[in-house]
N, C-alpha and C positions, 0 to 999 in steps of 0.2 A: 647466421646463427640465430635461432629463436630464443626469445627471452621467457623463462618459466613463468607461469601464471602468478606464483606468489611474489616473484620479483616485480611483475608488472604492477600488482596491486600496490606494493610498497611505494613504487615510483608514483603512481597515481595519487596515493593518500598524501604523499609529501608536497604535492603541488598545492593542496588546499590550505588556506590559512588556519593555523592552529587555534585562533580564537574564535573562528567561525562556529556558530551553532546552528545546524541545519535542522528545520522541522522534521520530526520522524514521522514517517508514513508506514502503516502496516498494511500489507497486501495479504488476504486471505484467499487463495487459489490452489485448488488441487490438480490443476493441469500445469505440468512443468514448464512447457513452452510459454504458455500465457504468463505464468509467474515470472519467468526470467525477462520476458519482453517488457512486462510492467516495471519490474525492478530496474532494468537498465534506462527506461525512459525516465522514470522518476529521478534516479540518480543524475541523469543528463540535465535534468530540469534544475538540479541544484538541492534537491531534498535528500534526506537520508531515508533509507528504506530497508524494512524487515519483512521477508515473505514467509508465510508459514501455510501449512495445509489445513489448519483449524485454529479456533480460538485457544484451544489448550496448548497446542504447539507455540503459538504466538506468545502466550503469557509465559510459558517456560523458556522460550528463546530470549525474551526480552528482560525477564528477571527484574532487577531494580529499575531498569529503564522504562518500564511499563508506564509509569506516571508521566513520561516524556511524550507520549504518543500525541500527535498533532492531528492525524486524520486516519481513516480506515477505508481501505477499497476491498470489497469482497464480492466474489462471485456469489450469486443466490444459490447455486447448486453446488454443493461439497460432498464428495463421495457418494453421489447418486441421490442425496437428499437435500431438500429445499431448507438448508440450515445456515446460509450465509448471513441472514438478518439475525438469527439468533446468536450466532457467533460474534458479530459486531456489538450486539447489545450486552453480550457477556463480558466482553473486553471492557466496554465502558462502565459496566457495573463494578467490575473488579477495580478500575481506576478510581470510580466514585464520582464521575461526572459525565455528561454527554460528550461525544467526540464527532466532529464532522464526519459523515459516512456517506459513501456513494456505493450503489450496487451495480455490478455488471451482470448481464444475462443474456442468453441466447433464446430465452423464452419470450416471444412477442407479446403475450397477453399478461404479463407479470406486472407491469409498471403500476397498474391501479391498486395492487395489493400491498405496495411497499411504503413504509413510513419515511423512507429515504429517497433521494433522487436516484434515477435508474438510467444507465446508458446501456443500450442493446449492442451485443457483439455481432459482427465485428464493428468497432466504433473508430471514429477519427480520434487519435491521440490528443489533438488540439482541444477537444471538448473536455477531456479529463484534465489536461493542463490548465484550461481556463477555470475550471471548477476549483482545483488546488489554489490557484493564484486568487480567486475570489474569497476562499475560506481562509487561507494562510498568509497570502501576500506572495509577492514574487521574491524569488531567492537570487535572481540574476540582476546585476545592475546594468 
């Protein structure tokens, strides 16, 4: 017998300590598979994650939790436009302070033009994990 997804989510949520506050990571990625893969990794590493296709969607989804954003991971190209950096800056401006941000891209010549660190796709997830630990600390003991 298979367990419905909603029941599995409830079981998983009940395992985490109620008092634990996990750093909130926003992933801005318009590719569904990439977004899901990043979300699962980030959750496995012990952080909380919200994925969105744009900064507007992220702000709308987060609502009052927007001020809790600890870091942003964004693809440079969103909906065929080079707007990932603009989206990350828009979220930080809405929050009112800078937020650690890293850019993912498949464009090999993009790194020099970014004000943020850049990792090229496909990338080793350990690179992203080490960046998160460096910026936010480890969530696993």
